[in-house]
N, C-alpha and C positions, 0 to 999 in steps of 0.2 A: 458842796455848793455854797455853803455859808462863807468858807474861807476865800473862795474865788469871787464872792459878792454877786453870784448869778441870781440869787433870790430878789435882788433889787430890780432886776430887769425882766426876769422870766419866772413863771410858775413851773412846777414840774411838768404839768400837761403841755405847756407851751414849748418846753425843751424837747419833750418826746415827739411832739408834732413836727417840730422843725427838723429834728434828726431823722424822722421817718420819711421825709421827702428825698433823702439821699438814696441814690441808686448805684449799684455796682454790678457790672456785667462780667460774667466769667466765660471765657472761651478756652477751648483746648489749646495747650501748648503756648499760651500767651498770658502775660501778667493781667490781673484783674483791671478793668477799666472803670474808673469812677466818673459819675456825672459831675457837672459843674457844682461847685460848692458856693453857697451864698455867704455874704459877710457875717450874718448871724450864725450860720452853721460853723464857719471857720472860728469865730470867737468862742463858741461853745466847746469845740474840739480842743482848741488851744488851752482853755481853762482846765481841761481834764488831761493835759499833756499828751494828746493824741496827735500824731503827725498827720498833716493834710497833704 
C-alpha cells in the first residue's frame, strides 16, 4: 500500500469498507456477474493489479 501511495488517500479500514460494497452473483452454468464498480473501487483494485 505504501508503494502505491494508497495510505495518502485511504486508511486500511476505508479500503476494506469500500471493497466490501462489491457484490458478485454466481449462477449455474454462467460466468460470475459483478455489480457496478465505483471509481474508488476501481482505483484500489488497479493499485493491487487486480483486473476489473
